[in-house]
FITOR-679815 format. One line per 5 residues: number of its first residue (from 0); their letters; for each residue x, y, z of N, C-alpha, C, O, CB. Coordinates in steps of 0.05 Angstrom, whole numbers, always signed. Glycine has a CB too. Example, Ala and Ser with C-alpha at 12.3 -4.5 7.8 and 13.67 -1.06 7.14 Angstrom:
<atoms>
0	AS	+264/-114/+156/+246/-90/+156/+264/-66/+156/+285/-66/+169/+226/-89/+181; +257/-45/+142/+273/-21/+143/+258/+1/+157/+268/+23/+161/+282/-12/+114
</atoms>
This chain:
<atoms>
0	MKKFD	+111/+534/-538/+112/+524/-510/+87/+508/-505/+65/+515/-512/+114/+548/-490; +91/+485/-491/+68/+467/-485/+51/+480/-463/+61/+493/-445/+79/+440/-476; +25/+476/-466/+6/+485/-446/+6/+465/-423/+6/+441/-427/-22/+489/-458; +6/+475/-398/+5/+458/-374/-21/+444/-373/-43/+456/-374/+10/+475/-349; -20/+417/-370/-44/+401/-367/-43/+387/-340/-27/+369/-336/-47/+380/-390
5	PAVYK	-60/+396/-321/-59/+385/-294/-63/+354/-293/-51/+341/-276/-80/+398/-276; -80/+344/-311/-85/+315/-311/-60/+300/-320/-53/+279/-308/-108/+308/-330; -46/+310/-339/-21/+297/-349/+0/+299/-327/+15/+280/-322/-11/+310/-375; +2/+322/-314/+21/+326/-292/+16/+306/-270/+35/+293/-260/+20/+355/-281; -9/+304/-261/-16/+286/-239/-10/+257/-247/+1/+242/-231/-46/+289/-232
10	KRKCE	-17/+249/-271/-12/+222/-280/+18/+216/-280/+27/+195/-271/-23/+217/-309; +34/+234/-290/+63/+230/-292/+75/+229/-263/+93/+214/-258/+77/+252/-309; +65/+247/-246/+75/+247/-218/+69/+220/-205/+86/+209/-190/+63/+270/-202; +45/+209/-209/+38/+183/-198/+56/+161/-208/+64/+143/-194/+8/+176/-203; +62/+162/-234/+81/+143/-246/+108/+145/-232/+121/+125/-226/+83/+147/-276
15	CLDKC	+117/+169/-228/+142/+174/-214/+141/+163/-185/+161/+151/-176/+150/+204/-214; +119/+167/-172/+117/+157/-144/+119/+127/-144/+133/+116/-127/+90/+166/-132; +106/+113/-162/+109/+84/-164/+137/+76/-169/+148/+58/-156/+91/+73/-187; +150/+89/-188/+177/+81/-196/+197/+88/-174/+216/+73/-169/+185/+95/-222; +194/+110/-161/+212/+118/-139/+209/+98/-115/+228/+90/-103/+206/+146/-129
20	FQAFM	+184/+91/-109/+180/+72/-88/+194/+46/-94/+207/+34/-77/+149/+66/-83; +192/+37/-119/+206/+12/-127/+236/+15/-125/+250/-3/-117/+198/+5/-156; +246/+38/-133/+275/+44/-131/+284/+41/-102/+305/+29/-96/+282/+71/-142; +268/+53/-83/+275/+51/-55/+273/+22/-45/+290/+13/-29/+257/+69/-38; +253/+8/-54/+250/-20/-46/+274/-37/-56/+285/-54/-42/+224/-32/-57
25	DNGLE	+282/-32/-81/+304/-47/-93/+331/-41/-81/+348/-58/-79/+304/-42/-123; +335/-16/-74/+362/-7/-67/+365/+4/-38/+388/+8/-30/+370/+14/-86; +344/+8/-24/+345/+20/+2/+346/+50/+1/+353/+61/-20/+369/+9/+18; +339/+63/+23/+339/+92/+23/+367/+104/+19/+370/+123/+3/+327/+103/+49; +386/+94/+33/+413/+105/+33/+427/+101/+6/+443/+118/-2/+430/+93/+54
30	NTGLQ	+420/+80/-8/+434/+74/-34/+419/+84/-58/+427/+79/-80/+437/+44/-37; +397/+99/-53/+381/+110/-75/+385/+140/-76/+373/+155/-60/+352/+102/-72; +400/+149/-95/+404/+178/-99/+386/+188/-121/+371/+174/-133/+434/+184/-105; +389/+214/-125/+372/+227/-145/+377/+216/-173/+358/+213/-189/+376/+257/-145; +402/+210/-180/+408/+199/-206/+394/+172/-211/+383/+167/-232/+439/+196/-210
35	LLCKY	+394/+155/-191/+381/+129/-193/+351/+133/-195/+338/+119/-211/+388/+111/-169; +340/+152/-180/+311/+157/-181/+304/+167/-210/+284/+159/-221/+303/+178/-160; +321/+184/-220/+316/+194/-248/+317/+171/-268/+300/+170/-286/+337/+215/-255; +336/+153/-264/+338/+130/-282/+312/+113/-281/+302/+105/-302/+362/+112/-274; +302/+107/-257/+277/+92/-254/+254/+106/-267/+236/+93/-278/+272/+87/-224
40	CGFKT	+254/+133/-265/+232/+148/-276/+235/+154/-306/+216/+165/-319/+229/+175/-261; +258/+148/-317/+263/+153/-345/+271/+182/-351/+267/+191/-374/+238/+146/-361; +281/+196/-331/+290/+223/-335/+320/+224/-340/+335/+207/-330/+283/+241/-310; +329/+244/-355/+357/+247/-360/+371/+265/-340/+395/+263/-336/+361/+258/-388; +356/+283/-327/+367/+302/-309/+352/+303/-283/+328/+296/-282/+369/+330/-321
45	NQALY	+365/+312/-261/+352/+315/-236/+331/+337/-237/+311/+336/-222/+373/+322/-214; +335/+356/-254/+315/+378/-257/+287/+368/-264/+267/+378/-255/+324/+398/-278; +286/+347/-280/+260/+335/-287/+246/+324/-262/+222/+327/-260/+264/+313/-308; +262/+313/-244/+250/+302/-220/+241/+325/-201/+221/+324/-188/+271/+284/-205; +257/+347/-201/+250/+370/-185/+225/+385/-195/+214/+401/-181/+273/+390/-184
50	HYFES	+217/+379/-219/+192/+390/-230/+168/+379/-213/+147/+392/-211/+188/+382/-260; +171/+355/-202/+150/+342/-187/+154/+343/-157/+135/+341/-141/+147/+313/-196; +179/+344/-148/+185/+342/-119/+206/+363/-112/+224/+369/-127/+195/+314/-112; +204/+373/-87/+223/+393/-77/+249/+380/-67/+270/+393/-68/+210/+409/-55; +248/+355/-58/+272/+343/-45/+269/+313/-45/+248/+302/-51/+276/+354/-17
55	KDMII	+292/+300/-39/+291/+271/-37/+273/+262/-14/+259/+242/-16/+320/+260/-33; +273/+277/+8/+256/+271/+30/+226/+271/+22/+210/+254/+30/+260/+290/+54; +219/+291/+5/+192/+292/-4/+185/+268/-22/+163/+257/-21/+187/+319/-20; +205/+260/-38/+201/+236/-55/+196/+212/-38/+178/+196/-43/+225/+232/-74; +212/+209/-17/+209/+186/+1/+182/+186/+14/+167/+166/+12/+231/+187/+23
60	TESVQ	+174/+208/+27/+149/+208/+41/+125/+206/+23/+106/+191/+29/+146/+233/+58; +125/+220/+0/+103/+218/-18/+101/+191/-32/+79/+181/-36/+105/+240/-39; +123/+179/-39/+122/+153/-52/+112/+131/-33/+98/+113/-41/+150/+145/-64; +121/+133/-8/+111/+114/+12/+81/+117/+17/+67/+98/+18/+127/+116/+39; +73/+142/+20/+44/+147/+25/+28/+138/+1/+6/+126/+4/+39/+177/+30
65	YAMIK	+37/+143/-23/+23/+135/-48/+21/+105/-49/+1/+94/-56/+37/+147/-73; +43/+91/-43/+43/+62/-44/+23/+51/-23/+9/+32/-29/+71/+51/-38; +22/+63/+0/+3/+53/+21/-26/+58/+12/-43/+40/+17/+8/+67/+47; -31/+80/+0/-59/+85/-9/-66/+66/-31/-89/+55/-31/-62/+115/-19; -48/+61/-49/-54/+41/-71/-58/+14/-59/-77/-1/-67/-30/+40/-91
70	FEREF	-42/+6/-40/-44/-19/-26/-72/-21/-13/-86/-42/-16/-22/-23/-6; -80/-1/+2/-105/-2/+16/-128/-5/-4/-147/-20/+1/-109/+23/+33; -127/+10/-26/-148/+7/-47/-149/-21/-58/-170/-32/-62/-143/+27/-70; -126/-32/-62/-124/-60/-73/-137/-80/-53/-153/-97/-62/-95/-68/-79; -130/-78/-28/-141/-98/-10/-170/-93/-5/-185/-112/+2/-125/-99/+16
75	MKKAP	-179/-68/-7/-208/-63/-4/-224/-74/-27/-248/-80/-23/-212/-33/-1; -211/-77/-50/-225/-90/-73/-230/-119/-67/-248/-131/-78/-208/-87/-98; -215/-131/-49/-218/-159/-42/-240/-164/-22/-245/-187/-14/-191/-170/-31; -253/-143/-13/-274/-146/+8/-295/-166/+0/-302/-169/-23/-287/-118/+13; -304/-181/+20/-325/-201/+14/-350/-187/+3/-358/-166/+13/-332/-217/+39
80	RSRAD	-362/-200/-16/-386/-189/-29/-411/-203/-20/-434/-194/-27/-384/-190/-59; -408/-224/-5/-431/-238/+5/-423/-253/+31/-399/-255/+37/-442/-259/-16; -443/-262/+45/-436/-277/+70/-420/-302/+64/-402/-310/+79/-462/-284/+85; -427/-315/+41/-412/-339/+33/-383/-333/+27/-366/-350/+31/-426/-352/+9; -378/-309/+18/-351/-301/+11/-334/-293/+36/-309/-292/+34/-352/-277/-8
85	LKNYL	-347/-289/+58/-333/-280/+82/-312/-300/+92/-290/-293/+99/-353/-274/+105; -320/-326/+92/-301/-347/+101/-276/-347/+83/-254/-348/+93/-315/-374/+101; -281/-346/+57/-259/-346/+38/-240/-322/+44/-216/-324/+43/-269/-345/+9; -252/-299/+49/-237/-275/+54/-220/-278/+79/-196/-272/+79/-256/-251/+58; -232/-288/+101/-218/-291/+126/-195/-312/+124/-175/-309/+137/-237/-298/+148
90	EKFPR	-199/-332/+108/-179/-353/+105/-156/-345/+87/-133/-351/+92/-192/-379/+94; -162/-330/+65/-142/-325/+45/-129/-297/+46/-107/-293/+36/-154/-328/+18; -143/-279/+59/-132/-252/+60/-104/-250/+72/-87/-237/+61/-151/-234/+75; -99/-263/+95/-72/-261/+106/-50/-271/+88/-29/-258/+86/-71/-277/+132; -54/-293/+74/-34/-304/+56/-30/-286/+32/-8/-280/+23/-41/-332/+46
95	WMQKN	-53/-276/+21/-51/-258/-2/-36/-233/+6/-19/-224/-9/-80/-251/-12; -42/-223/+29/-30/-198/+39/+1/-202/+42/+16/-185/+32/-42/-190/+66; +9/-224/+54/+37/-229/+58/+52/-232/+32/+73/-221/+27/+41/-254/+75; +40/-247/+14/+54/-253/-11/+56/-228/-29/+77/-223/-40/+39/-274/-27; +35/-212/-30/+34/-189/-48/+45/-164/-36/+55/-146/-51/+7/-185/-57
100	YGEHM	+44/-161/-10/+52/-135/+2/+69/-138/+26/+75/-117/+39/+27/-121/+9; +78/-161/+34/+95/-164/+57/+120/-147/+56/+127/-133/+76/+102/-193/+61; +135/-149/+35/+160/-133/+32/+154/-103/+32/+169/-88/+44/+174/-141/+6; +132/-96/+18/+125/-67/+18/+119/-57/+46/+128/-36/+54/+100/-63/+0; +104/-73/+61/+97/-65/+88/+121/-63/+106/+123/-45/+122/+76/-84/+100
105	RFVYQ	+140/-82/+104/+164/-80/+119/+179/-54/+114/+189/-41/+132/+183/-105/+114; +181/-48/+88/+195/-24/+80/+181/+1/+91/+194/+20/+101/+198/-22/+49; +154/+2/+88/+139/+25/+98/+143/+28/+128/+148/+51/+137/+109/+20/+92; +142/+7/+143/+147/+9/+172/+176/+18/+178/+180/+33/+197/+141/-18/+185; +195/+9/+162/+222/+19/+166/+224/+49/+162/+237/+63/+178/+242/+4/+147
110	VYTSP	+211/+58/+141/+212/+87/+135/+198/+102/+157/+209/+121/+169/+200/+93/+108; +174/+94/+164/+157/+110/+182/+166/+107/+212/+156/+122/+228/+129/+102/+179; +183/+88/+218/+193/+86/+245/+220/+100/+248/+231/+103/+270/+196/+57/+254; +231/+109/+225/+256/+124/+226/+251/+151/+239/+230/+164/+233/+268/+128/+197; +268/+160/+256/+263/+186/+269/+258/+209/+249/+243/+227/+255/+287/+193/+287
115	KYKKQ	+271/+207/+226/+269/+228/+206/+240/+230/+195/+231/+252/+187/+289/+224/+184; +226/+207/+193/+200/+207/+180/+177/+199/+199/+155/+192/+190/+200/+188/+156; +183/+199/+225/+164/+190/+245/+138/+207/+244/+116/+196/+247/+176/+191/+273; +140/+233/+241/+116/+250/+241/+98/+243/+217/+74/+241/+220/+124/+280/+239; +110/+239/+193/+94/+232/+170/+81/+205/+174/+58/+200/+166/+112/+231/+145
120	GYDFF	+95/+186/+187/+84/+160/+193/+61/+163/+213/+40/+150/+209/+105/+142/+205; +65/+179/+233/+43/+183/+253/+19/+195/+239/-4/+186/+243/+52/+202/+275; +23/+215/+222/+1/+228/+208/-14/+207/+190/-39/+207/+190/+11/+251/+191; +1/+191/+176/-12/+171/+159/-26/+150/+175/-50/+144/+170/+9/+158/+140; -13/+138/+194/-25/+116/+209/-47/+125/+227/-65/+108/+234/-3/+102/+225
125	SGIPK	-48/+150/+236/-70/+159/+253/-96/+159/+237/-117/+159/+250/-64/+187/+264; -95/+160/+211/-119/+159/+195/-130/+131/+189/-151/+129/+178/-114/+173/+169; -114/+111/+196/-122/+83/+190/-149/+76/+203/-166/+64/+189/-101/+64/+199; -154/+81/+228/-180/+72/+239/-204/+83/+224/-223/+68/+220/-182/+81/+268; -203/+107/+216/-225/+119/+200/-228/+105/+173/-250/+98/+165/-221/+149/+196
130	RYDTF	-205/+101/+159/-206/+88/+133/-216/+59/+136/-232/+50/+119/-178/+88/+120; -207/+45/+156/-216/+17/+160/-245/+15/+169/-259/-4/+161/-198/+3/+180; -254/+35/+184/-283/+35/+191/-300/+39/+166/-321/+26/+163/-289/+58/+211; -290/+56/+148/-304/+60/+122/-305/+33/+107/-325/+26/+95/-291/+82/+105; -283/+19/+107/-281/-7/+94/-301/-27/+107/-315/-41/+92/-252/-18/+97
135	IHHIA	-303/-27/+133/-321/-46/+147/-350/-38/+142/-367/-55/+140/-315/-46/+177; -356/-12/+140/-383/-4/+132/-390/-15/+105/-413/-24/+101/-385/+27/+132; -371/-14/+86/-375/-25/+59/-381/-56/+61/-399/-66/+48/-351/-20/+42; -365/-70/+77/-370/-99/+80/-397/-104/+92/-411/-122/+84/-347/-111/+97; -404/-89/+113/-430/-93/+126/-453/-90/+106/-472/-105/+107/-433/-72/+150
140	KNLDV	-450/-70/+89/-471/-66/+69/-472/-90/+50/-494/-100/+43/-465/-40/+53; -449/-99/+41/-448/-123/+23/-460/-147/+36/-474/-163/+23/-419/-129/+15; -455/-151/+62/-464/-175/+76/-492/-171/+88/-504/-190/+98/-445/-182/+98; -503/-147/+85/-530/-141/+96/-531/-147/+126/-549/-160/+136/-551/-157/+82; -511/-136/+140/-509/-139/+169/-503/-111/+181/-495/-93/+166/-487/-160/+179
145	SFESI	-506/-108/+206/-500/-82/+219/-470/-78/+221/-455/-97/+224/-514/-79/+246; -462/-53/+220/-434/-46/+224/-424/-56/+251/-402/-67/+253/-430/-16/+222; -440/-53/+271/-433/-61/+298/-427/-91/+300/-410/-100/+315/-454/-53/+318; -442/-107/+285/-439/-136/+287/-412/-145/+275/-403/-167/+282/-462/-150/+272; -400/-130/+258/-375/-138/+246/-352/-118/+250/-331/-121/+238/-378/-143/+216
150	HSLSV	-357/-98/+267/-336/-78/+272/-309/-90/+280/-288/-80/+274/-346/-59/+293; -310/-112/+295/-285/-125/+304/-268/-134/+280/-244/-139/+283/-291/-148/+323; -281/-137/+257/-266/-145/+233/-245/-124/+226/-224/-131/+216/-286/-150/+210; -250/-99/+232/-230/-78/+226/-205/-83/+242/-183/-78/+232/-242/-50/+231; -208/-92/+267/-185/-98/+283/-169/-122/+270/-145/-122/+270/-193/-105/+312
155	SVEAV	-184/-142/+261/-171/-165/+247/-157/-156/+222/-134/-165/+218/-192/-186/+241; -169/-139/+206/-156/-130/+182/-131/-114/+189/-110/-118/+177/-176/-112/+165; -133/-97/+208/-110/-81/+217/-87/-99/+227/-64/-94/+221/-118/-61/+239; -95/-120/+241/-74/-139/+251/-61/-154/+229/-37/-158/+229/-87/-159/+271; -77/-162/+209/-65/-176/+186/-46/-158/+171/-24/-166/+163/-87/-187/+167
160	VSSSS	-54/-133/+166/-38/-114/+152/-12/-110/+167/+10/-110/+155/-52/-88/+148; -13/-106/+193/+11/-102/+210/+28/-126/+210/+53/-124/+208/+3/-94/+238; +16/-150/+214/+32/-174/+216/+44/-183/+190/+64/-198/+190/+16/-196/+228; +33/-174/+168/+44/-183/+142/+73/-174/+138/+87/-186/+122/+27/-172/+119; +81/-154/+153/+108/-145/+150/+128/-162/+166/+152/-159/+163/+111/-116/+159
165	AVSAS	+117/-180/+182/+135/-196/+199/+131/-226/+194/+147/-242/+205/+129/-190/+227; +112/-234/+179/+106/-263/+175/+126/-275/+156/+133/-262/+136/+77/-267/+165; +136/-298/+161/+155/-311/+143/+142/-321/+118/+118/-326/+117/+170/-334/+158; +158/-324/+97/+147/-333/+72/+136/-361/+73/+122/-370/+55/+168/-331/+50; +144/-376/+93/+135/-404/+95/+105/-407/+98/+94/-428/+93/+149/-418/+118
170	VLSVP	+91/-386/+107/+62/-388/+111/+47/-385/+85/+23/-387/+84/+53/-367/+131; +62/-381/+63/+49/-376/+38/+40/-401/+23/+27/-399/+2/+67/-360/+21; +47/-424/+32/+40/-448/+17/+9/-451/+18/-3/-454/+39/+53/-473/+29; -2/-452/-6/-31/-455/-10/-35/-481/-24/-22/-486/-44/-44/-431/-26; -53/-498/-14/-58/-523/-28/-65/-519/-57/-79/-500/-63/-80/-539/-14
175	SDASV	-56/-536/-74/-60/-532/-103/-90/-534/-111/-98/-524/-131/-44/-553/-118; -106/-547/-94/-134/-550/-101/-150/-527/-88/-175/-527/-90/-144/-576/-91; -137/-508/-76/-152/-486/-63/-165/-468/-83/-153/-462/-104/-133/-470/-45; -189/-459/-77/-202/-439/-93/-192/-412/-85/-196/-404/-62/-233/-442/-90; -179/-398/-103/-166/-373/-96/-184/-349/-99/-180/-329/-86/-141/-370/-113
180	DRFEM	-204/-350/-116/-223/-328/-120/-208/-302/-126/-191/-302/-144/-241/-325/-96; -215/-281/-112/-202/-255/-117/-174/-254/-105/-161/-233/-108/-219/-232/-106; -166/-274/-92/-139/-274/-79/-119/-289/-96/-104/-306/-86/-141/-287/-51; -119/-283/-122/-100/-296/-139/-72/-289/-131/-66/-265/-126/-104/-289/-169; -55/-309/-128/-28/-304/-119/-11/-304/-143/+13/-300/-141/-19/-326/-98
</atoms>
C-alpha cells in the first residue's frame, strides 16, 4: 500500500482544480457532469474525483476560488517595479487583463452571482480590499512612495478587474510597435 504524501495530494488536487475550472469554462456548469470532470482530470472513475472533493458543488466553488487566487497572483506579478514602469502598467494592464482573463472573470461572476453560490462569492470578494491593499503596499515599496499617495490605485485595479468581464474584445488591439514588457499578450 502506498504511503500518503500530503505534498503529492495537494499538487494533484491543484491540477484537478485547474482542469475542472477549464471543464466548466468549456462546457458550462449545467453541461459538466462528474464523468466529464473525470475525463478532464484523467480519472477513470468518479471515485477518484471523490478522493479530492465531497460533491460537484465543492468542485465548482473550490475550482473558481483557486482560479481567482491564481489570477490574482499572476496580475500581481505584473506590478510596476519602478516609477518609469508605472505608466506602462496603467496603459497596458487593462488590455492584458481583458485578453488573458476576461472570459474567466465573466464565468467567475456568473458562478458567484448565482443564488446557489452567492455566499461563497461574498466570502471571496469581501477579502479583495485587503488583498489589493497588500498589493498596493508592494507597489508603493517598489516605487519608493507612501501607500497613501497611491492608495487610489487599488480602486483602479479593482475597477479594471471588474470591468474586464464586460469589455468587448475590440479593445484588445495593441499597436504592433508597442512595447509590451511584462504584458505579453
